[in-house]
N, C-alpha and C positions, 0 to 999 in steps of 0.2 A: 504494499498499499503507501503510495504517496503523500510524505508529509501533507497534512492542512495547515498550509500559511500562505499568505497574502502574493495576489497574483492576477496577472494583465490579461482578463481575455479580452480579445474582438471578434465583432460578429459582423454585419451585412450593412445596420443598422447603427449600432450602438459600440461603445468599448467602456469596458470594467474596469476600474483602474483602482489597489487599493487608497483605499480612503488618508486624505493627508488634512494638515492645519490648513495648507494653503489653499483649499478651494471652498475654504469659509464662503468668499464673495460672491461666487458661482453657484453655491448651494443656496444663497438668499434669495439670492435672483429666479432661481428654480421654485424654489417654494413660493416666494412672491407673484407667478407667474397663475395665476388661477386662487391666489390666498390660499393654498391648501388648509392651511391651521386651521380656517373656520370649518371642514367637515369635521362634527364633533364626533365620528364615529371613527377617526385613524388620529393616529399620535403623530400627524408633523408639525415641527416646533414652529412657533414662529421667528422672523429674524433675529429676535434680540437674542433665542434660545439657540440658535445653531452651532454658535460653536460651543456651547456648555454641550452637545448632544455628538458634534466631534469627537470631544472630548473621553464622553460617555462611553461611546462607539469604540477608541480604541483604548481607553481602560480595561475591555472587555476582551479587545483583541490581546492583550498583554496576558490576560488569564489564561487562554486559549477556549475561550467559549465563544467567540465573537470573530467573523473574516469582514471587514467593511470594506466596502465598493463604494467607491461615487460612478454615477454613469453619464458618462459623455455622449452627445450626437454627431455621427461620425458625416463628414461633410461628404455630398453625392458624389462631388466633381473627382474628389481625390480619394475618399475612403478613409482619411485620416482623420483619429477623432477632434473634434472640436467642441462646442461650447456644452457644460454642465446642464444635465437638465433632471438628476435627483439622486437618489443612495439607494442601495441596497445590502442586505449581507448572509451570508454564513451564517448562522446562531446557533444556540442550544445544542452546539456540536460532543457531539459522542466517538469519540476518535476510537476507542476499543472497538466496537462493529464492523466499519467507522457508519455515524447515521446523522445530518445532518437536519435541520432546517433553513429555506429561505422566507427571510422576512423583515420587517422594520425598511418596507418598500414604496416609494411615492417618486412619482415621475411629473414634472410640468406638466399642467392642463393642456398649453398647446400642443404638445408631442403625444398626447395619449389616444390610441383609434390611428395611430398611424405603422405599427409593426412595430417599435421598439419596444414593448413589454413582452411579446412570443419572444425576440431576438435574445432581449435580456435573461429570461425564462433555459431558453436552449444552452446558452451559453455557461447559466449555471448548471444546470442537469448532468446539461454533456460533460462536462469537469466533475462533477460529483459521481457518476456512474462509472465516467470513461477513464477519469484518471485516478480520482482517489477510491477507487472501491465499493463505492457507501450499496448500503443493501436497503437503505430506504432513503427518501428525502420526504418532509411533512411540509403540509403550510397551515399554520393558523391564522385567522381573521374575526374580525367581531360578527356575530349574528345580523348584526343589526349591515351589515357592509354586503351588500347586495351585490354590487357592480365586483368587489372583490371574488364574493362567495362564485359567481356567475363567471369569473374568470380564471379563477383554480379550478373549478370542475370540465373547463372547457380544454385546459392545456391536457385535460384525462386522469387526471389527480381524482383520488375516490376519495367517499367522506368517510372517516373514522367513527365520527361520535361528534357532543355537543360538550363540553365542558362546563354548566351552568356557575353563575357567579364566579368566573374564574380569574379574573382583574379587573382592579381599580383604575378605572380610566382618569383622566386628569380633570376632567370635572365633576369627579367623585361618585359619576354611577357604576353599576356595576357590567361588566363586559361576559355576557355568554359568548366562548370561543369555539368556533366552527372548526372541528381540526381533517385536515384532508392528509394522505399521502402518495406517493409512487413506491412501487418497488421496482429491484431492481429489472425485474424481469419485463415489469411493464413499459420500461423506456423505451427500444425500440418503435413498438406502436407510437406511443408518445414520439419520438422525436420525429417517426415520419408524418406527425399530425402537426407539427410545430411549421418542418419545412415547407408545409403544403401554405401554410399560412403566411408566412414571411416571404416564400416565391409571388404568394397572390399579392402583396403590398411593392411589387417593381411598378 
């Protein structure tokens, strides 16, 4: 098994690169594109909270429980990574199995529905299954986040269950968490579905 460590992953539409503090200004602009922090069922930080969120994710990376990425939109002409459009992570890492979760993901409103999300998910799943040798990859989302639930199911992930009153949200409300997963044996079919979706965006 390859060590679960920071890595740069480049696809057709996006490049995922290891999160750094100097991504701060670009992440503020990305979060402000659609004012994503106003979606109460998500945990996108307000602009003044981006620095603390970067620090939090990098601290979790130091403990071995998270690998955080910054998402960049590739230039359509050169294919090179350009402006920052969001964040994602490998989290809740169990290096012994190995197994991990893809989560804490958000993208600027202007790029949603443009192929960036399936491209990002393909990069993360491909690396998890084909390089890291994961036995399963997990996805969690808020019960009320229908957009996220639909997107995860569309990947080909299967719903495992619902953890009721699972987490306290920033506004004090309790979150019911919907848990999905993809097994290693299911990855080839999921990959084919993602390839089809990504190619349709051309």
